[in-house]
N, C-alpha and C positions, 0 to 999 in steps of 0.2 A: 374313603376320606369323608364323603358326604354323610355316611352313616354314623361315623365317629362323632362328627360335629353335631349331628342331630341328637345323638344319645347324650351328649354333654348339656344340652339346652334343658333347663329347669323351667318347664312351661307354666306351672302354677305361679312361680315367682316372676316370670316374665310377664304374664297376664296382669298380676297385681301392680307390677311397676307401670305397665301401660295405662292401667286404670288411674293410677296415682298421677301420671303425667297428664292425663286428660283433665283431672280434677284441678290442676294448676294452670294448664295451657288454656283451657276453655274460658274460665273467668277473666284471665288476662286478655285474651282475644276480645271478649265482650267489653271490657273496660276500655281498650284502645279504640275499637270501633265506635262505641258510643260517645267517647270523648271527642272524636273528630266530626261527628254528625251534627246536623242543625236540627233543632226541635221539630221542624216540619218534616224531617226524614223519619222520625220515630212514629211507627205504627203499632197497632195492637197485634198484628200477625208475627208469627215467629220469624218467617223469612224477612220481613221488614226490619226486624231487630238485628238479625244475624248478618244481613247484607252489608257489604262495604259502603262507606260514604260516597255520595255522588261526587263531592268535591272535598279534598282533604284541606281543611282550614285550621288555623290556629286561633281563631276568633274565641273559641270557647276557653282556651287556656288563658288568654289575655283578660277575658271578662271574669274568669274564676280567680285570677290573681288580684283583680281590683276589688271584687266582692269580699274576699277573705282578708284583704290587707296582707297579701302574701308575704312580703319581705319582713314585715314586723312580726307576723305570726311565726314565720320561719326562724327568725332570730330568737324568739322566746323558746320555740322548741329545740333549737340547737343549744341554747344556754342551759336548759333544764336537762337535756339528754347528756351533754358533755360533762357537766358538773356531777350528775348522778353517776355516770360511768367512771370518772376519775376517783370520786370518793369511794365507790364501791370496790374498785381494784385495790386501793390503798388500805382502806379499812378492812374489808372482808378477808383479804389475803393475810393481813396480820393476825386477824382473829382466827382465821383457819390454821395458821402456823401454831398459834398458842394452844388452841383446842386440839388440833390434830396430833401434835407431838406429846400431849399429856393425857388424852382421854383413855389410852390404853392401859395406864396404871394409876389412874386417879378417878375415883367415883364422882368427885366434884366436877371435874372437866367432862366426863362422860354424861353427867346430868345436864350440864350447860349445853353440851352438844345436842342432846335429845330434846331439850326444851326449846332451843332455837329452831332446830330443823322441824319440830312440830308445828311451828308457825306457817308452814306451807299449807297446813290443812285448815286454816282459819279463813272463811270467805270475807271478802271485803265488805259485802252487804252488812255483816254484823258490826263492823268497825266504822262504817260510813258516817252515821250521825254523831256518835261520840267524838270522832276525829274532827268533824266539821266544827263542832261546838268548841273543842279544846283548842284547835288552831286559831279560831277567832278570838278567844279569850287571851291567848298568848301573842297576839298580833303577828301571826304566822300565816294568815290567809293570803299568801302571795307565792311567788315562785320559789322563794327560800324555803317555805313550809312544805311545798310540793317536793322539792329535792330531798329534804330531810325525811319525809315519809317514804319516798322511793327507796332511799338507802336502807330504811328499816324493812321495807316490804320484801326486798330482793336479798336480804341477808340470809334467810334459811337456805334457799337454793344455792347461792354462792358459797356459803359455808360448807355445804355438802360437796360441792365440786372441789374446792380447794383442799379440804381434809382428804378426800379420795386421791387427789393428785399427789399429796405429800407422801403417800405410800411408796411411790416410785422413786423418791429422792433419798439416797442412802443417808443414814445418820452419820456415817463415817466422815462425811464432808464437814458436818457441824463439829464433830469431835476434833478434826484436824484444825479447824479454825480456832477452837478454844485452846488447843495446844499451843497455837502461835499467838495467844493473847487476845483474840477478838472477843468481844462481849456478845451476848445473845442478840442484842439490838443490831450491832454492826454485822453479825453473821447473817441475820435475816436479810438485811438491805443489800449487802454485798454479794451474798452467795445465793440464798434461797429465793429471793425475789427475782433475779434475773432468770434463774433456771425455770421458774414457773410462767415463763413468757407464753407458751401455748395455752395455758389455762387462763391467763389474763385476756387473751384474744377471745377465747370462748366466752368468758364472763362478760367482756365488753359487748359482744354481739348480742348475746341473750338479753342482757340488761337494756342495751340500746333499742332493740326491737320492741321490748315490752313498754319502755317508757315512751318511745317515739309514737306508738299507736294507741297509747292509752287515752281514754276519754273521761272515765268516771272520776279519777283523782283530781285532775285539774277542774273539772266541772263542779265538783263538791266543794273543793277548797277555795278556788279562786273565782267562783261565781260572782258576777257583779263587780269585779275588780278592774275590768278592761284589759286584763292581761291574758290574751287568747294564745294558746298553742295552736298548732295547725289542725289537729283533730277537733277542737273546740270551734275554730273558725269555720270548719267545714260543716258544722251543724246548721249554719245559716241556709244550706241548700234544702233542708228538711223543714217544711212547714206543716200546719195543721191540715192543710188541703192537698198536699202532694209533695213530690220531690223533683227538682230540676236534675234529672239524671245527667244530661249533657255536661253541665258545669260541674256537677258532683264528681263525676269520673275523671274529668280533666284536672280537677283539683287533687283527686287521689293519685293520679299518675305523677303529678308535680311533686307531691309528698313522698312518693316512692323513690324518687331518684337519689336523694342523699343517702338514704339507708342502704340502697343497693351498692352505691360506691363504697360506703363503709365496710359492707359485707365483702366485697371484692377484694378490698386491701387486706382484710384480716383472714380471708378463707384458708390460706396456706397453714395457718396455726391452729384452725378450729378442729379439725378432724383429729389431730394428734391430742389436742387438749380434752376432747370429749371421751375418746377411748381411754386414755391414762387416767382421767378423773372418775371413770366408772369403776376402776379397780379398787376394791376395799381390802 
């Protein structure tokens, strides 16, 4: 029995998974330990950094919340993230349906699909300065402009996912709806949109993670407006002369909690959405 179990173990994959676990668990351990330590406990030795805190105190978290104006910054991050996710699901699913159902027999829709998806290969550094100038001239150097840019930035990836997922939805459902007198608009919202729930969850998590952790876009667009998201507020821990790691890691853990809760809520739908969305 033992020999059979041993034969079934794929050791190369097992080792890779173990290494992958370490790359996630070790930084998380470091973040938790440093967040609870006092600056006096931080030493230059490896053992001093890796050791557990002498006393587990929440003082770093309280100070980090005060320095970053946590609740205000959290509110801005939630506003930007929620609005981006909602608009992305509504607009990108509709676009994915229109393009996905027509690109197979229309050169125009196929061109539109390839053109939009190619946007994934355009680095933000190229667009950064033109976008900053354009949003300022259009009076969009605020959270509304950032949301609009996010919806555009994540359109290529989301379009790719939605069009891929549509392959798994039989066209017969739409044909039956048309026979019953439903318009294309009604067919999408009443039949197709609910069926794409797993992909909605996948798009929501991917988009939310990217928006929640993004620094460059709000930094470039909203610089000087006083409207800080959490990543922007956390830049206060980094100065020209050093970084307050204790407060910084405490703030990072606080910012991690909402997105983990969101992921846990959506996780049942994510794997199904990713697998089905990968089918072309």
